[in-house]
OpenMM code with the backbone's topology and positions (N, CA, C; nanometers):
from openmm import Vec3, app, unit

residues = "MET PRO SER ASP GLU GLY GLU GLY SER GLN ASP MET ALA ARG ALA LEU TYR GLU GLU GLY VAL ALA VAL LEU GLU GLU ALA ARG ARG LEU ARG ASP GLU ARG LEU LEU SER ARG ALA VAL GLY LEU LEU ARG ARG CYS ALA ASP ALA ALA ASP THR ARG VAL ALA ARG CYS ARG ARG TRP THR TRP ARG".split()
positions = [
    Vec3(0.0857, -0.1176, 0.0000),
    Vec3(0.0000, 0.0000, 0.0000),
    Vec3(0.0894, 0.1227, 0.0000),
    Vec3(0.0590, 0.2212, -0.0836),
    Vec3(0.1382, 0.3442, -0.0836),
    Vec3(0.1323, 0.4111, 0.0528),
    Vec3(0.2415, 0.4725, 0.0919),
    Vec3(0.2492, 0.5282, 0.2268),
    Vec3(0.1509, 0.6420, 0.2509),
    Vec3(0.1123, 0.7150, 0.1445),
    Vec3(0.0220, 0.8280, 0.1665),
    Vec3(-0.1250, 0.7871, 0.1648),
    Vec3(-0.1577, 0.6651, 0.1198),
    Vec3(-0.2974, 0.6227, 0.1172),
    Vec3(-0.3449, 0.5978, 0.2598),
    Vec3(-0.4582, 0.6541, 0.2944),
    Vec3(-0.5119, 0.6372, 0.4280),
    Vec3(-0.4579, 0.7356, 0.5293),
    Vec3(-0.3665, 0.8216, 0.4879),
    Vec3(-0.3112, 0.9192, 0.5821),
    Vec3(-0.4211, 1.0097, 0.6370),
    Vec3(-0.5152, 1.0487, 0.5520),
    Vec3(-0.6241, 1.1357, 0.5964),
    Vec3(-0.7074, 1.0706, 0.7045),
    Vec3(-0.7408, 0.9417, 0.6871),
    Vec3(-0.8217, 0.8737, 0.7878),
    Vec3(-0.7424, 0.8537, 0.9168),
    Vec3(-0.6116, 0.8325, 0.9047),
    Vec3(-0.5285, 0.8188, 1.0242),
    Vec3(-0.5220, 0.9519, 1.0994),
    Vec3(-0.5052, 1.0608, 1.0255),
    Vec3(-0.5021, 1.1931, 1.0884),
    Vec3(-0.6356, 1.2241, 1.1548),
    Vec3(-0.7471, 1.1884, 1.0863),
    Vec3(-0.8789, 1.2142, 1.1427),
    Vec3(-0.8985, 1.1312, 1.2696),
    Vec3(-0.8585, 1.0049, 1.2658),
    Vec3(-0.8723, 0.9195, 1.3840),
    Vec3(-0.7919, 0.9764, 1.5005),
    Vec3(-0.6711, 1.0212, 1.4721),
    Vec3(-0.5858, 1.0783, 1.5777),
    Vec3(-0.6499, 1.2048, 1.6358),
    Vec3(-0.7014, 1.2918, 1.5491),
    Vec3(-0.7640, 1.4164, 1.5957),
    Vec3(-0.8888, 1.3866, 1.6788),
    Vec3(-0.9704, 1.2905, 1.6334),
    Vec3(-1.0904, 1.2534, 1.7087),
    Vec3(-1.0532, 1.1950, 1.8447),
    Vec3(-0.9482, 1.1134, 1.8470),
    Vec3(-0.9030, 1.0538, 1.9726),
    Vec3(-0.8576, 1.1622, 2.0704),
    Vec3(-0.7748, 1.2531, 2.0216),
    Vec3(-0.7229, 1.3587, 2.1089),
    Vec3(-0.8352, 1.4471, 2.1618),
    Vec3(-0.9305, 1.4820, 2.0742),
    Vec3(-1.0434, 1.5638, 2.1190),
    Vec3(-1.1305, 1.4858, 2.2168),
    Vec3(-1.1537, 1.3574, 2.1867),
    Vec3(-1.2348, 1.2732, 2.2750),
    Vec3(-1.1749, 1.2615, 2.4141),
    Vec3(-1.0441, 1.2426, 2.4205),
    Vec3(-0.9766, 1.2318, 2.5502),
    Vec3(-0.9847, 1.3643, 2.6257),
    Vec3(-0.9663, 1.4750, 2.5556),
    Vec3(-0.9747, 1.6060, 2.6210),
    Vec3(-1.1152, 1.6302, 2.6765),
    Vec3(-1.2167, 1.5969, 2.5980),
    Vec3(-1.3551, 1.6149, 2.6435),
    Vec3(-1.3843, 1.5201, 2.7597),
    Vec3(-1.3328, 1.3984, 2.7524),
    Vec3(-1.3529, 1.3015, 2.8604),
    Vec3(-1.2919, 1.3523, 2.9911),
    Vec3(-1.1723, 1.4068, 2.9840),
    Vec3(-1.1083, 1.4616, 3.1042),
    Vec3(-1.1891, 1.5774, 3.1617),
    Vec3(-1.2404, 1.6629, 3.0736),
    Vec3(-1.3228, 1.7760, 3.1191),
    Vec3(-1.4528, 1.7255, 3.1816),
    Vec3(-1.5144, 1.6246, 3.1193),
    Vec3(-1.6386, 1.5672, 3.1725),
    Vec3(-1.6149, 1.5072, 3.3108),
    Vec3(-1.5035, 1.4404, 3.3258),
    Vec3(-1.4703, 1.3804, 3.4554),
    Vec3(-1.4495, 1.4896, 3.5598),
    Vec3(-1.3784, 1.5941, 3.5210),
    Vec3(-1.3506, 1.7040, 3.6140),
    Vec3(-1.4796, 1.7732, 3.6577),
    Vec3(-1.5699, 1.7971, 3.5622),
    Vec3(-1.6942, 1.8686, 3.5918),
    Vec3(-1.8092, 1.7767, 3.6332),
    Vec3(-1.7878, 1.6446, 3.6167),
    Vec3(-1.8944, 1.5465, 3.6418),
    Vec3(-2.0181, 1.5800, 3.5587),
    Vec3(-1.9939, 1.6023, 3.4301),
    Vec3(-2.0983, 1.6450, 3.3369),
    Vec3(-2.1329, 1.5299, 3.2419),
    Vec3(-2.2550, 1.4769, 3.2548),
    Vec3(-2.2974, 1.3639, 3.1716),
    Vec3(-2.3082, 1.4016, 3.0245),
    Vec3(-2.3450, 1.5236, 2.9960),
    Vec3(-2.3563, 1.5680, 2.8564),
    Vec3(-2.2195, 1.5657, 2.7884),
    Vec3(-2.1183, 1.6150, 2.8581),
    Vec3(-1.9822, 1.6104, 2.8045),
    Vec3(-1.9323, 1.4663, 2.7926),
    Vec3(-1.9696, 1.3829, 2.8872),
    Vec3(-1.9308, 1.2425, 2.8812),
    Vec3(-1.9893, 1.1768, 2.7563),
    Vec3(-2.1139, 1.2064, 2.7273),
    Vec3(-2.1784, 1.1528, 2.6075),
    Vec3(-2.1071, 1.2002, 2.4813),
    Vec3(-2.0680, 1.3263, 2.4798),
    Vec3(-1.9943, 1.3802, 2.3644),
    Vec3(-1.8602, 1.3093, 2.3482),
    Vec3(-1.7907, 1.2860, 2.4587),
    Vec3(-1.6611, 1.2172, 2.4536),
    Vec3(-1.6770, 1.0763, 2.3980),
    Vec3(-1.7793, 1.0059, 2.4423),
    Vec3(-1.8042, 0.8702, 2.3927),
    Vec3(-1.8306, 0.8735, 2.2425),
    Vec3(-1.9089, 0.9700, 2.1966),
    Vec3(-1.9360, 0.9829, 2.0535),
    Vec3(-1.8094, 1.0076, 1.9728),
    Vec3(-1.7242, 1.0946, 2.0218),
    Vec3(-1.5978, 1.1231, 1.9528),
    Vec3(-1.5080, 0.9998, 1.9479),
    Vec3(-1.5009, 0.9276, 2.0582),
    Vec3(-1.4151, 0.8091, 2.0618),
    Vec3(-1.4710, 0.6974, 1.9739),
    Vec3(-1.6029, 0.6886, 1.9631),
    Vec3(-1.6625, 0.5912, 1.8702),
    Vec3(-1.6284, 0.6267, 1.7267),
    Vec3(-1.6358, 0.7553, 1.6935),
    Vec3(-1.5988, 0.7981, 1.5576),
    Vec3(-1.4521, 0.7690, 1.5305),
    Vec3(-1.3682, 0.7858, 1.6307),
    Vec3(-1.2259, 0.7532, 1.6178),
    Vec3(-1.2095, 0.6048, 1.5860),
    Vec3(-1.2806, 0.5198, 1.6579),
    Vec3(-1.2723, 0.3754, 1.6340),
    Vec3(-1.3211, 0.3405, 1.4942),
    Vec3(-1.4287, 0.4053, 1.4496),
    Vec3(-1.4799, 0.3810, 1.3143),
    Vec3(-1.3768, 0.4198, 1.2092),
    Vec3(-1.3105, 0.5325, 1.2284),
    Vec3(-1.2080, 0.5768, 1.1333),
    Vec3(-1.0911, 0.4786, 1.1318),
    Vec3(-1.0534, 0.4278, 1.2476),
    Vec3(-0.9443, 0.3301, 1.2551),
    Vec3(-0.9849, 0.1996, 1.1886),
    Vec3(-1.1092, 0.1548, 1.2086),
    Vec3(-1.1579, 0.0327, 1.1444),
    Vec3(-1.1558, 0.0461, 0.9938),
    Vec3(-1.1927, 0.1629, 0.9422),
    Vec3(-1.1916, 0.1879, 0.7985),
    Vec3(-1.0500, 0.1756, 0.7449),
    Vec3(-0.9551, 0.2291, 0.8161),
    Vec3(-0.8146, 0.2215, 0.7727),
    Vec3(-0.7668, 0.0763, 0.7713),
    Vec3(-0.8020, -0.0007, 0.8727),
    Vec3(-0.7621, -0.1415, 0.8783),
    Vec3(-0.8250, -0.2183, 0.7632),
    Vec3(-0.9516, -0.1918, 0.7350),
    Vec3(-1.0193, -0.2606, 0.6245),
    Vec3(-0.9513, -0.2292, 0.4918),
    Vec3(-0.9110, -0.1062, 0.4708),
    Vec3(-0.8404, -0.0693, 0.3474),
    Vec3(-0.7080, -0.1435, 0.3374),
    Vec3(-0.6375, -0.1547, 0.4476),
    Vec3(-0.5094, -0.2270, 0.4477),
    Vec3(-0.5313, -0.3735, 0.4133),
    Vec3(-0.6340, -0.4341, 0.4682),
    Vec3(-0.6616, -0.5750, 0.4404),
    Vec3(-0.6964, -0.5955, 0.2941),
    Vec3(-0.7790, -0.5062, 0.2383),
    Vec3(-0.8144, -0.5183, 0.0961),
    Vec3(-0.6901, -0.5087, 0.0100),
    Vec3(-0.6016, -0.4173, 0.0421),
    Vec3(-0.4794, -0.3991, -0.0359),
    Vec3(-0.3932, -0.5256, -0.0280),
    Vec3(-0.3837, -0.5848, 0.0895),
    Vec3(-0.3014, -0.7033, 0.1100),
    Vec3(-0.3503, -0.8214, 0.0267),
    Vec3(-0.4824, -0.8360, 0.0138),
    Vec3(-0.5384, -0.9519, -0.0563),
    Vec3(-0.5482, -0.9339, -0.2062),
    Vec3(-0.5107, -0.8205, -0.2599),
    Vec3(-0.5186, -0.7986, -0.4055),
    Vec3(-0.4117, -0.8714, -0.4781),
] * unit.nanometer
topology = app.Topology()
chain = topology.addChain("A")
for resn in residues:
    res = topology.addResidue(resn, chain)
    for name in ("N", "CA", "C"):
        topology.addAtom(name, app.Element.getBySymbol(name[0]), res)
């Protein structure tokens, strides 16, 4: 697989993870369920982006 393929999804996953962790820390500090829900949503999107990248790698490997 070319090294630049999937870079965008990796960058997006990293950004979502970092934002999710920051929101999670803030939610914990404030004990805010709304922020906790937002953090969970961001981290789920991060996992989805990572799964997409893994699926692309697998498809490339089997070609």
